[in-house]
N, C-alpha and C positions, 0 to 999 in steps of 0.2 A: 622712690617709694610711691606705690600706686595709691591714688586717692579715689574714694568711692563717691559717686554723685549723691547729692543731698536728696533725701526722700521726704515725702509729706509726713510719714510716720515719725521721722527724726525731729520734726518741728513740734511734735507733741500732739498731733491730731489723733483723735480716737479712731479705732478700727472701722467703724461704720462709715465715717467720712472718707477714710482712705480707700475703702472698698468701692464707694461710689465714684470717687475720682478715677480709680482704675477702670471702672466701667465706662466712664466718659472719655477715657483715653488720655487723661492727664498723668503723664508718666513721671514728671519731675517738676518741682516748683520753680517758677520764674524768680528773678532777683527780687522783685518787690514782694512776692509772697515769702521768700526766705527771710527777708528783713522785718516784715510786718507781723506775721502770724504769732511768733513767740512773744513779742512785747504785748500784743493785744490779749493773748491768753494769760499773761502775767498780770493784767489789770492796768497797764500803763496807758496814759493818753499819748497819742502819736500824731505827728504831722508829716505827711509823706508827699514827696514830689517825685513822680516817675512818668516815663514815657506813655503816650497813648498806645493802647494795644499791648500793654505789658502785664495785664492780669490783675488789675487793681480790685475788681469786684470780688474775686476769690480771696484776695489778700485780706479784705475786711469781712467778707461773707463767711468764710470757713470758721474763723475764731468766734464770730457772733453765734453761728449755729451751735458750736460746741459749748460755749458758755451758757447759752439758754437751755440747751437740752440736758445739761448736767444736773439741774435741780428743777423741781416743780415750781410753777409760778405761784407767787403769793398774792398777785394782783386780783382784785375783784371788780365786778362791774365792767366798765368799758376801758379799763386801764391798759396801757401799752408798755411793754418791757423794753423794746428797742425800736429806735427810729432811724431810718436811712433817708436823707434828704437829697434830692437831685433837681437840677434846674429845668428839665423838660419832661413832657409826658412820655416820649419815646424811651428816654433813659430809664424812667421809673418802671415802665413795662419790661424793659430788657433786664434790669437788675432784679426785679421781682421774679421773673421767670428763671433767672440763673440761681437764685437762692432756693427756689423750689427744686431745681435739678440737683444742686449740691446736697440738699438734705433729704433726698428721697429714701435713703436707707437708715435714717436715724431710728433708734429704738423707740423714742418718744416723738412722734410727729409734731412739728411746730406749726402754729397758725400764722401764716404770712399773708398780709393784706396789702394790696397795691392801690394807691389813691392818686388820681390825677384828674385834671379838669377836662372840659370838652365833652363829658358824658354826664348822665343823670346822677344826682346825689344819692337817690334812694337805694340802689343796689349796694353802693359802698357803705351806706349807713347800716344796712342789714348785715353786711359782712363783718362789721365792727361789733356787733352784739356779742357780749361776753368778753370783750377785749381781744387782744392779739399779742402774740409773742414778738412779731416783727411787723412794723408798718413801713412800707416803702412809699414815699410821697413827694409830690411837688409842694412848695410852700403855700401857694395860693389855695389849693384844694384842701390842704391840711388845716389851714386857718378857717376855711368855710365850715368844715366838719367840727372843729373845736368850738366854733361859735354856736353850733347846734347841739353841743354836748354829746356828740356821737362817739367821742373818745376822750380820754383823760390822760395827762402826762405826769401826774403827781408822783407816780411810782416808776418813772422811767429810769432804767439802769444804764442804757447804752445809747449814744448818739453818734451817727456817722454822717459827715457831709462829703459827698462825692462831687467832683467838679467844684471844689470848695472855693476856688478863686472867683468863679462866676456867681456863686451863691453869696459870697461875702462882698461882692461888688455893689455898686450903687443900685443896680437893677432890682435887687432883692432886699435892700437894707431895711425898708419899712416892715416887710413880712417877717424877716428874721428877728428884728427888734421885738416885735409883738410875740413871736414864738419863744425866744429865749427868756422872756419875762415869765413864761409859764413852766419852765423846766426846773426840776430840782437841781440844786447846786452840787449835790453828791451824785456823780455819774461818771462813767468812762466815756471819753470823747475821742474821735478819730477824724482827721481831716485828710482827704486825698485829692490830689489834682496833678495835672501835667505842667501847670505854670503857677508860680506864686511870686507876685511882685512884692517889693519890700513893704509897702503899706498894708497889703492884704495879709502878708505873713505876720506882721506885727499885730494886726487885728486878730488873726487866728490864734496866736500865742496868748493873747489876753483872755481868750475863752478856754484855754487849756491849762491843765495843772501839771507843771513840771514835765512837759512833753518830751518824748523821744523824737528827735527830728531826723528824718530819713530822707536823704537826697541822693537819688540814684541816677540823675541825669548824666553825670560824668562817668558813671561806672558801666552802664549798659551799652551794648553795641549800638552805634547810631544807625538810624534807618537810612537805607539807600534810596534817596529820593532825588531824581534828576530834575532840577528846577530850571525853567526857562522863562525869560521875560521878553515879551514882544511889545514894542511901542506901536501904537496904532491910533489914528484919529477916531474920536468917539463915534461918529456916524458909521464907521466901517467895522466896528467890533463884531457885529453879527456875521458879516461876510467873512471876516478872518476866522471866526469860530467854525464856520461851515468848511472853510479850507482845511483847517486843522483836523476836523473830524474825518474829512475825505482822505487826507494824507495818512493819518495814523490808523484808521480803521480799528479803534479800540473796541473790544467786545462790550465794555461798559465804561461810562465816564460820568463823573459828578461835576456839575457846573454850578458855581456859587455866584449869586447876586445879592445885593443888599436889601432890596425892597420887594414886597410881594407883587406890586404892579410890574416891576421889571421882570420878575420871573414869568408872569403871565404874558407880557408882551413878547419876551424872547421865545416862549413856547409857540406863540402864534406865528412869529417870523420863521422859526425853524420848520413848522408844519407846512407853511407856504412853500418852503424849499424842499418839501418831501421828506423831512426828517421828523420822526415821531419822538416826542419827549413828554415826560410827565413833570408836574411841579409839586413841590413840597414846602409848605409854609404855614404860618399860623392862622391864616384865614380859612384854611380847609377844615372840614369836620374831622373829629377824631377817627371816625370810621374810614374816611378817605385817606387820612395820613397813615393809619395802620396798614391799609391795603396797599398803598403806594410803597411804603417802606418794605413790607414783606415781598412785594414784587421785585423790588430792586435787589434785596438781599438774595433772593432765589434766582436772579438772573433773567426774569421775564421782562423786566424794564431795562433797556439798554442805556438810556440817557435820562438823567434826573437833574432838574434845575431846582436849586434849593437856596433858602436863606440860611443864616448861621444856626438855625435850630438843628441842622444836620452836621454841624462842625464839631460837636463835642461828644465823645464817648461812644458814638454809634459804631459798631463793629461790622464792617462790610468786607467779608472775606475775599481776598484776591482782586480788589478793585485796582485796575492798572493805572488810572489817571484821574487827576483833578484839574479843573480849569477855574481860575479866578476871572470871571467875566468882569467883575468889579472887585476892587480891593476891599478887604474888610475894614469897617470903620475903626475897630480896635486893633492895634498892632499885634496884641497877643493872639487874636483869633486867626492870624495868618498861619501860625504853626498848628493850631488845632484843625484848620481846614486841610492843609496838605497832609496832615497826619491820618486822613482817611485812606490814603494809599500807602504802599510800602509797609504793610503790617505783617507781623509774625515772621520776620526774616525775609519777606519778599521785597523786590524792588518796585518802584513806582515812578510816575512822572507827574510833575506839577507845573502848570502853565499859568502865567499871569499876563493878562492883556491890559496894558496901561496906556491911557491917553494923556496928553500934556497936563491936564488938570490934576492928574494923579502922580506925576513925577515926584513932587516933593513928599507926598504921603508915603510913596514906596521907599524913599530914602529914609524916612522915619522908621518904617518897618525893618529895613536892613540894619539900621543902627541898633534898634531894640534887640534884634536877634543875632547881632554880630555876623551879618552876612554881607557879601559883596557879589552881586550877580550881574554879569554883563548884559546890557540891553541888545536886542537885535530887532531887525525889521524883516518881515516876511516879503519875499519877492512879489511885486505888484501892489504893495501897501506902503511904499516908502514915503517918508516925509521930505519936505524941503528942509535945508539946513536951519532955517530960522524957526521951524516948528519942532525940530527934533532935538533931544538932549544927547544924541549920539554925536560925539566929536569925531574929527577926522582921524584921530589916533585910536579910537575905539574900534575893535573888530567885532562884526556882527556874528559872534559865535555863541553857542550855548555852553553852559557850564554844568557838569555833573558834580553836585556837592552833597556830601553826606551830612545830614542834620539829625540832631537828637529830637525826634518827633515829639512835639508837645512840650518840650522843655525849654523854658526861657532862660538863657544864660544869665547868671548873676554877675554883678560887677566885681565881686570878690570871691575868693575861694573859701569854701566852708567844708568842714569834714562831712563825710557821707552819712555817718550815723553818730549822733551824740546825745548825751543827756543834757537837756537845757534847764538851767535853774531859773526860778521866777525873777 
């Protein structure tokens, strides 16, 4: 019996959205879109765990646009009907732009306002006059504008947290506590992320009403990411990075470091070696960050050195390689970092340069993600036996391992989609 592919129309989307998706070249919904759109259109709260690069923005954006366009707004003044929260400026800009694209052919245009820090408050305050159908925002800037009465949330109907694990973590706990205190209890809520630890998942469910829990990490095709781990003494990391760049000749590469100062110092060292690189971190102005990110996405910048603000959600088409110059402080961020490559069915490479002080932390990362990657040493950068964790029986070879990009394995098996009772 021949089966027909699932279409966006079969998920209940209105013709104007389907026509725009066809214009944009979206021929068939991804797995996360297939599982999320119908429950959201039906009014259910949902918690979704799905791979990075799997189409989560459209999974919540399309039903939001349809639900809001289906009836006129009752809100007055500076009221907001739907709120999408994200952890970084770049993600807010990206999601805001995507929602504008998806809704370009709606019969009743929706007012979508994007709010983030690093720029003047005044233009954003002006944009909020008369309220908005959808506000896409980072928590800090949203609270700033709430404090100035530039917007009100008393009539909010829909709340979406994208990269929810990051938002619900300790880094944003104060902002979110202050925000949730201002939200109406009657609302539809959706949480999306590529990783959900047990503690964060429990916190998320305490904020949801009988949510449909969708876990696609075990169902989707794993990303083909060739992971390699090089042991190297700390003072020689830069020289090893230069060797790897010369050996592989990647058209583009994203290098991760933990601190802004490390990014700046590494940029200077590479430039002295004749290698041009740009940096991307929180100390840069918003204009600089936007310019650098656009240049990297468009291929004008070949080597980008970044902190973990580039590890989540940013879609860089066709990026062939990622290098962990330093290991991420949070084990969960390892998967988010390497998930910048190997997107949309492509293969990618991920290299981690670890010094003796990082050996234990890398074992923690491996345990967290159920990985076991052989260590190797680059010719000319070998350790003495006392310094190296490579034993006589370990062979210095790389391992190509498929990983579910962005999905942290759970300790127990759970159904992919279930109705969760309170």
